[in-house]
N, C-alpha and C positions, 0 to 999 in steps of 0.2 A: 521540558516539553511535556505536555499533558495530552494524551490521546483518548478518544472514546469512540467505540464502534456502536452504532445503533443498528441492531439486527433487524433487517426488514426482508431478508431473503433466506430461503432454505436451500441453497445450492450445495452440492457436494464439496467437501474440503479436499484440496489437493493432497494426495497421499505421500508423495516424495517432496523433499525440499526443492525449491526453485533454484535455478542456476543463474550465474551472472549472465546478463544479456537477455534473459527471459522477459517477455511482456506479460504482465499480470493485470487483472482487473479486480476491482472491489466487489465484494458480494453484498455489502451493506453500506450505509452512510458512514463516513469517517469525519470526525472533527478533531483537529489538532490545534491546541492552544500553546503559544510560545510566549510566556510572560516576559522573558528577557527582550523580546522584539516588540512586544505589545501587539501581537497579531494573532488572529484566529483564522485558520483555513478550514473550509468545508468542502468535502469531496462527496460526490454522489455515487450510488451503485453503478457499476460498469465503467467508471473512470479508469483510464489505463495508466500504469506506471511501468518503469523498466527497472529491473533488478540491477543495482550497481555492484553489490557483492554480498555474500553471506557473512553474517556475524557469528552465528552458531547454528545449532540444529533447528531452532524454531524462529530465529530473528534474522532479518536482512535489512539492507539499506536500499531504498528505492528513490527514484526521481519521478516527478509527475511529468508525463510526456507533453502535455499541453503548455506547461510553464516550468521548464527545467531551472529557470533562474530562482525559483523558490528554494532551491537547495535540495539536500538529501535528507530523507527522513528514516529513522530507525523504527521498523514496525515488525509486528509478529505476523507470520504468514497464514495464520488461521482465517483471516477475513478476506483472503484472496483466492482467485482461481486463475489458471493459465489461460491466456487469451487464445482464441482460435487463430490458426495460421491462415492468412488470406492467400 
């Protein structure tokens, strides 16, 4: 899996690690290329994900809320911020 963040926003970075079940949103565009599947996924700033679980201090597994059938992605939490609770 190849990921690339295109920094288009200057929002503050979340200070603490996100927890399982947290809703997080992208701060910038994200492109994920999966050569083994022959697919490229493009996500926009403010797209929402849910944290499935932490991997370590700076990485976590997330699922895209609008299309959970895409699977779980391992990402770094730098490009995300916590969603506002409604």
